C-alpha positions as CSV (number, residue, x, y, z in Angstrom):
1,M,92.2,100.8,84.9
2,K,90.6,100.1,88.3
3,L,86.9,99.5,88.8
4,P,84.7,98.3,91.6
5,S,83.7,94.6,91.5
6,G,80.4,94.8,93.3
7,N,78.2,95.3,90.3
8,Q,79.8,92.4,88.3
9,F,79.0,88.7,88.6
10,M,82.5,87.2,89.3
11,G,83.4,90.3,91.3
12,R,80.5,89.8,93.6
13,M,81.5,86.2,94.1
14,A,85.1,87.1,94.8
15,I,84.2,89.6,97.5
16,K,81.6,87.4,99.1
17,H,83.9,84.4,99.4
18,Q,87.2,86.3,99.8
19,V,88.8,84.6,96.8
20,S,90.9,86.6,94.2
21,L,90.6,85.6,90.6
22,T,92.8,86.3,87.6
23,G,92.4,85.4,83.9
24,Y,91.4,86.3,80.4
25,P,88.1,86.7,78.5
26,L,88.6,84.3,75.6
27,S,85.6,85.0,73.4
28,Y,81.9,85.8,73.5
29,Y,78.8,85.0,71.5
30,K,75.1,85.9,71.2
31,K,72.0,83.9,70.8
32,K,69.4,84.9,68.3
33,D,66.6,84.3,70.7
34,D,68.2,86.2,73.6
35,K,68.4,90.0,73.3
36,K,69.3,90.6,77.0
37,F,72.6,88.8,77.3
38,L,75.9,88.0,75.6
39,Y,77.7,84.8,76.6
40,L,81.3,85.2,77.8
41,I,83.9,82.5,77.8
42,A,86.7,83.1,80.2
43,A,89.5,81.2,81.9
44,G,91.8,81.8,84.8
45,F,92.9,80.9,88.4
46,M,91.5,81.2,91.9
47,F,93.7,82.4,94.8
48,G,92.7,82.1,98.5
49,E,92.0,79.6,101.2
50,E,90.8,76.2,100.1
51,K,87.6,76.4,102.1
52,N,86.8,79.7,100.5
53,K,87.4,78.4,97.0
54,R,85.1,75.5,97.6
55,R,82.4,77.8,98.8
56,L,82.9,80.1,95.8
57,I,82.5,77.2,93.3
58,K,79.5,75.9,95.0
59,D,77.9,79.3,95.0
60,I,78.7,80.0,91.4
61,K,77.1,76.8,90.3
62,N,73.8,78.0,91.9
63,Q,73.8,81.4,90.1
64,N,71.6,82.2,87.1
65,E,74.5,83.9,85.4
66,L,76.4,80.7,85.1
67,V,76.0,78.7,81.8
68,N,78.8,76.2,82.2
69,I,82.0,75.7,84.3
70,E,85.0,73.3,84.3
71,I,87.4,73.1,87.2
72,N,90.8,71.5,87.4
73,G,92.5,72.4,90.8
74,D,92.7,76.2,90.9
75,F,92.1,76.5,87.1
76,I,88.6,77.3,85.9
77,I,86.9,77.8,82.6
78,V,83.5,79.4,82.7
79,I,80.7,80.6,80.4
80,T,78.6,83.3,82.0
81,K,75.8,85.5,80.9
82,Q,76.7,89.2,80.8
83,P,74.2,92.0,80.3
84,I,74.2,93.0,76.7
85,F,75.2,96.6,77.5
86,T,78.7,95.4,78.5
87,E,79.5,94.3,74.9
88,P,81.8,97.3,74.3
89,A,84.2,95.9,77.0
90,Y,84.9,92.9,74.7
91,N,85.7,94.9,71.6
92,Q,87.8,92.6,69.4
93,Q,90.3,95.4,68.7
94,I,91.3,95.5,72.3
95,I,94.5,93.7,73.4
96,R,94.9,92.5,77.0
97,P,98.7,92.4,77.7
98,N,98.0,91.2,81.3
99,P,95.2,89.1,82.7
100,I,92.2,90.7,84.5
101,I,92.7,90.8,88.2
102,I,89.5,90.4,90.3
103,N,90.7,91.3,93.8
104,K,88.8,89.8,96.8
105,N,88.9,93.3,98.4
106,G,86.5,94.7,95.9
107,H,88.1,95.9,92.7
108,H,89.0,94.8,89.2
109,I,92.2,95.7,87.4
110,W,92.1,95.9,83.6
111,D,95.2,96.4,81.5
112,L,94.1,97.3,77.9
113,A,95.9,98.2,74.7
114,S,95.0,98.7,71.0
115,F,96.4,99.6,67.7
116,E,93.3,101.8,67.3
117,K,93.3,104.7,69.8
118,K,89.6,105.3,69.1
119,A,88.6,101.8,70.0
120,L,90.6,102.0,73.3
121,I,89.0,105.4,74.2
122,N,85.5,104.0,73.5
123,V,86.1,101.2,76.0
124,L,87.6,103.5,78.6
125,D,84.6,105.9,78.2
126,F,82.2,103.0,78.5
127,A,83.9,101.7,81.6
128,E,84.0,105.1,83.3
129,K,80.3,105.8,82.5
130,Y,78.8,102.4,83.3
131,L,81.2,100.6,85.5
132,N,82.5,103.5,87.6
133,A,86.1,102.8,86.4
134,K,89.0,105.1,87.2
135,I,91.9,105.3,84.7
136,I,95.2,104.6,86.5
137,K,97.4,105.4,83.4
138,F,96.8,106.2,79.8
139,K,99.9,106.3,77.8
140,E,101.3,105.6,74.3
141,E,104.0,102.9,74.6
142,K,105.1,99.7,73.0
143,I,104.0,96.4,74.4
144,N,107.1,94.3,75.3
145,N,105.3,91.2,76.5
146,I,102.0,89.5,77.0
147,S,101.3,87.2,80.0
148,F,99.7,83.8,79.6
149,T,98.2,81.6,82.3
150,K,99.8,78.3,81.1
151,L,102.8,78.8,83.5
152,L,100.8,78.5,86.7
153,P,99.7,74.8,86.4
154,E,103.3,73.7,86.6
155,L,103.4,74.7,90.3
156,T,102.4,72.5,93.3
157,K,99.9,74.0,95.7
158,K,102.6,74.8,98.2
159,Q,104.6,76.5,95.6
160,K,101.6,78.5,94.3
161,D,100.7,79.5,97.9
162,A,104.3,80.7,98.5
163,L,104.4,82.7,95.2
164,E,100.9,84.2,95.8
165,N,101.9,85.3,99.3
166,A,105.1,86.9,98.0
167,I,103.3,88.8,95.2
168,N,100.4,90.0,97.4
169,N,102.8,91.4,100.0
170,G,105.1,93.2,97.7
171,Y,108.1,90.9,97.8
172,Y,108.9,91.5,94.1
173,E,108.4,95.2,94.2
174,Y,111.4,97.6,94.3
175,P,112.3,98.3,97.0
176,K,110.9,95.1,98.6
177,K,107.9,95.8,100.9
178,V,108.5,92.7,103.0
179,K,111.3,90.2,103.9
180,M,111.1,86.5,103.3
181,E,111.2,85.9,107.1
182,A,107.9,87.7,107.5
183,L,106.3,85.8,104.6
184,A,107.3,82.5,106.1
185,K,105.9,83.6,109.5
186,E,102.6,84.6,107.9
187,M,102.2,81.1,106.3
188,G,103.2,79.4,109.6
189,I,106.2,77.6,108.2
190,S,110.0,77.9,108.7
191,Y,112.1,80.3,106.7
192,S,114.0,77.5,105.0
193,T,110.8,75.7,104.0
194,Y,109.2,78.8,102.6
195,Q,112.4,79.7,100.7
196,A,112.4,76.2,99.2
197,H,108.8,76.5,98.0
198,L,109.3,80.0,96.6
199,K,112.6,79.2,94.8
200,K,111.1,76.0,93.3
201,A,108.2,78.1,92.0
202,E,110.5,80.6,90.5
203,G,112.7,77.9,89.1
204,K,109.8,76.3,87.3
205,I,108.3,79.5,85.8
206,L,111.4,80.9,84.2
207,P,112.6,77.7,82.5
208,A,109.1,76.9,81.4
209,L,109.0,80.2,79.6
210,Y,112.3,79.9,77.8
211,K,111.9,76.2,76.8
212,G,109.2,77.4,74.5
213,L,111.5,79.8,72.6
């Protein structure tokens, strides 16, 4: 599902500061004395230029929607106030096989699943009606994997930048949309240096995954 980011807190911040975000909503809670908001706990990563990320964090800290935030490098955990009408989006019957993507160019990507078709349809209907969402695909199929964010902190900044550049420019798509030489040029480094950063990133992610098996 794809939806515009402009009417959502973190989406507005991403567009304003040209920083993409990705992560998971972890849980939410309500306060007895507050009928207007629910309190969402989420965690994820920032992607973009360092100066833009610094501006993003500074701006977020000044917003009324923010309740709490913790930052470690590019990793952030936040508690934010969400309008109470958004509660259907956090239905506990919903499974998120992949993290939410908040793109700096102005859209969210939600990948949703559920054992209960009705619960999934209710969320989709809500998102279409209130969040101007568009369904990219609705299909019955088995989930073969679920992504987790723990892999990313194993990478250095240069390795993360190289991996982000490759993903954003379609290097891992089939057929490839870009050659490694072009990626290296875009980052202003030599082909061999870029290749080393990317290969080291790939070499950390896959072993990290299988060591836990």
